[in-house]
N, C-alpha and C positions, 0 to 999 in steps of 0.2 A: 678241383678242376681249373686253369689258369682262363684270364679273358683278358683280350687287350681294350684302351679303350682307342677314341677317336680324335685325342689329343696327338701336339706334335710331338712328342716323348711319348714311348710306347712305356705303359704300366702294367703289371702283371700283379694278377691276387691272387693269395695262398692264404693257407692257415696252419697253425700252428699250434701242438699242445703244449700246455702245464702241470705237469703231475702234480707239483705243490698245490696247486689252486682246484684242481680237477674243471680244468674251464680252459678254451680256446682263443688266441688271438687270430687276428686278421694280421695277414704280411700285406705289403708293397714291394714291388721290386720295381727300380728304374734308374736311368741316368736324367741326372740335373741339367738344367741348363750351364752348369758349369762344368759340365763333364764330369761330373763325378756319381759312382755306383751308390745306390741310397737303399738301404733295405728299412722299412719301417713296420713298424711291430705297436699295434692297439688292441686291447684288452676288445672284446665283445660288445659287451657291456658297456662299453667307455666312447663309445664313435661318437667323435663329434665333440666330445665334452669331458674326454677324461684326459690322460696321462699318454705320452708320445715317444716312443724309445726310436733311436733311429740310429743305424750305423751310415757312415758317410766317409768316402776316400775315391782320390783321384786315382785313374792310372799309376801314374809314377811310383805311389806309394805301395799301391799292392805289389806292384813287382817286387818290392823290397822281400816279401815272400815266396822262394823260389816255388812256390806249387803253381804260381801264376805264369812263370814267365815263360810258358809255351802259346798261352794265347796273345796272340799279336795286339789286340784293341780292347776298350774298357767292354764295347758292346759283347765281344766273344766272352768274356767274362761274365757278364749279366745272362747272357744265352746259355752258359752252361750251367749256372747256379738255378737257371728255371727249370731245364730241364732234369735238372737232379730231382727237382721239389716234384716237380709233373710224377717223374718215375715212381718216383715214395707214395704219393696220391694213386699209383695206378695200384699198385703194391700192395697197397692201405697201409703205408706206414708212416707213423708222426714222426714231423718234425718239432721238435721237443726245446722249450722254453723255460730256465731256470732263474731263479731270481737271485738277483745280487742286490747288496747294499743299497748303490745307488744307479744298478744296470740292470738290464736281461742279458742272457745268453743265450743266442739261438743256435741250435745245432741243428746242422743237417745232413741226416747218413747218407756216407757214400763210401764206394768200393775205394777208397785209398789206402790198404793196406792197414798196420798197424792201427793207424787215427782212425779209419771208419767211419768216419765224420768231418764237414766244414765246420769251423766253429766263427762266431759273429759277436762280439759285442757290441750290443746296442745302448747308447746312453740315452739319459731323458733329454728330450727337444724341447727349451725352452720358449722358443720361437710359437711354436704350436700352442702352447698353452697359453700366450701372449695373445696367438692369435683367438682362441678358444675366448679369453676374457673381454678382450674387444669386441670380436661379437655378443658375449652376453652384455658386453656394456652397453653395446646397441640396442640389443632388445629388450633392455632396460629401458634405456630413454627413449625406444619408443614406445613401450607400455605408460613411460610417464608420461610423454605424449598424448598418449591415447587419454591417461588418466585424466590430465589436465584438459582436455579437449571435452571430457564428459563431464568432469568438476566447471567445466564453462558454462558448457548446454545447462545441468543440474541449476549451475548460477542465474544462467538467463530464465531458466523455467519457473524457478521459487521467485525472482524479480518479477515474470508476467504475472503469476500467483499473488504477490504481495499487492503488484497494481489494479490486479482486478478485485481483490479484497480492499485494498482501499477506496477505490473508486464505488464500489458496492457499499461500503462504510458512508463513503458520503453522499452516495444517493438514501440511502437510508436515513442520514442524518438529514439531507434533505426533505425527506418522506415524513418524516416525523417532524421539523419543521412547521411543512405545511399542515399536518395535523394539528400540533398544537396551535397553530394562526387559525384554520378551520375550529377548532375547537373554543377559541379565543371568543372567535367572530358569534358563535353559537353563545356562548357566554355574556357577549355584549348586546347580542339580540335579547336575552333574556335579563341584563343586567338589572334592570329595575324593579328586578326583584329583589333587592339586596337593599331597597330604599329604605331607609326608615322614616318617611316621609308619606308616600303615596300608597297606596294599597294595588295589590297584584291584579284586580281587575278592572283599575283604572288606567291600565296599560294603552287599552284600544282607545279610550275618550282623546287620551293624550296626543296619540296617531291622527286620530280624525281631526284634532286642531291645527295641525301641523298641514295635513294635509288629506281632506275630506273624502278624496279618491281613495287614496292607500291600502292596502291590506295591511293584515296584522303587521308580515313576516316582514314587510319589505323595508323597516327601519328599525338601524342599530344603534343599541345605546349605550353610552361608557360614562363610568365615573372618573371625573376628574379631578374634582375640587368638593372635599366636606369639611364646610368651617370648622365641627367640632375636632374633627381629625390635623386638619391643615392649617390651622390658624383661620381668623376672622379677620386679618389687616388687610388693607386694600392690596400691599404690596403681594400677599402671598395668594389671594384672587389671581392677581394680573400673573403670575410668575408659572402660575399652573393653568391658565385659562387662556391667554392671548395666543392669536394666530393657531387656533385651533379647530375654524371652519364654525359650523353653524350649531348650537348649544341651547340647553333649556334649561331653565333655574327651577328648582323648588323650592319655596319656604315655608317653615314652622313657623306662624308666630308664636309666644307665650300664652296668648290665649287661646290658641286650639286649633285657631284658623288658618288654612293653607293656602297657599296663594303662591304667584311665576309667573315667569313672564319666557320668551323664546324669540331666540334673534338668527337671522339667517347669515350677517356677515361677522368676521373673527373679529374677536374684543383684542383692544390692544391700549398704548397709552399714549396716544398723541395727542392729547387734553384737548379732544374735540367733539361735536357731535356727528353722528353719521345716517348716512339714509338707509333704510330697511324697508321696502316695503312689506315682507311678509313678517313682520317682526310684531306680534300681540301679546296681551297679558290675558291671566286667567284665576280665576276663584277652583280650587279642588272642590272643594266642598259643594260650590253650588253647580258644578259642571257650566261655567260661563267663560266664553270666550267674549276680551275686551280689544278689538281689532284698533288699529292706527285709522287717524283721520289723514284720509290722504293728500290732504292740500298743507299738512304737516310732517311729511314723509323725511324730510331735512332733517326732522329733530328726534327720529326713531328712539336712537343709543346715544348714552355720553359716555366718549370711551378717556376717562378722566384718571389721570395713574393715583390721584388722593380718593379715589370714590372705587366703592365695591360695584357689582352689577347697576346699574343705573339708567331706565326707559324714559325716556319724554324729558322735556321742557319743564320744569314747574315743582316737582316732580311728577311722574304716573306712579314711580316707582325708584325708590333710592335706597341703597344699603349703604349706610355711613361707615366710617374708619372704625367704627366700635360696633358690631351688629347687635349683641348684648345691650347694647344701649337704648332708651326711648329716644334717639336719635333717627332711627330710619325713619321712609316716608310715605306713602300713598295718598295721595291726593287729588281731586277731581280738576282735570285739566282738561284741555284743547286738545292734548297730544290722542290721548287714547279715550274712546267711548263708555270710561268708568265711572259713568252717574252715580252722581249722591252714594261714593264711598264704598259702593253693593261689594267692589271687588275686595274690599279690605274685610267686610264687613262689622265693622266697627261704626261707633257712634258717629254721626257726622262733624260732630266737635272737635273730633280723636284724629288728626293726621296721623299722628307719629305714634309708634309701638316699636316693641324690642322682638327681639328674634330668637327663638330658642336654637333653631340650625336650621342652616341650609346647603343646599347640593347641585350644581353644577354639573351637567353630561353633555357628552358631545353626540352627535344625533346625524346620523349618516343615513340618504336613503339607497335602499338596496336596488340596485336595478338588475 
């Protein structure tokens, strides 16, 4: 059955049957903008994407066929063809399509005497193919654009995830670093346990010498110099110990006695005496602390580049440029209250001694 669309040109739709394919084709009949009769034929399954075959002729060319001479306009010709098809439809008579090499032949049954039909050769419409290809390309282009957007979104998503993982990794790195620092601090608290000179149970005695009011866990100790490892020359001592804050020194004399000294000011190599009201000497074996005479506070420690750690003038404790020699000294003087050489614990007549080893630790107060 035919129907008209609402466009400026009337388009009528019908069907035609192809016996070779046992298949129906769509037919369109209309007059073009160029005043041409158009009969279009497209396989039903290929609508919008397959091949279109068309018959296209203007009124003057149609009149070369004597059959069309009685018709006064192209509209009358179109209307006649449409009415033939419509009547065939009512009579259940098929319009027939037969395939040729590069075209289709449309046969519309009609009461025309011997001919009994109108014949139209429909040729392939390449404009239709180009139009469909253009549509397909446009669709592909849109799909590509959408795919590109999807890829960009995926890229942004991955970049966001990578950034998150990098930040997480950075945070984990910082967390690990903080844990290491905390572990180091905890190790520093127990660093005296690695000493070859003091005993573990002497740690509390040492802390009480530095600060009688301090708890056991309020001081951190860190080994920064060991003569037998770092070398006993003064420059080795100063390279490792200068500008490190408060330090405590443990000395093991070759006769087995253990002594030391504490200063709250940083060592340096400025070749001068330094004031330090907190400095003191001590004997580990006797558990005795020898404090500084307050009137000689300006001579608490000697910061000389050619000396090892040295306390007081005269000297209360002096380590020479060769700690293994017997040029090291501890003698009675007015700076520290180590009377009768009890600090060293050796004969009064022998102020000099050789050292087996000595260690220097930083000691920081944990607030």
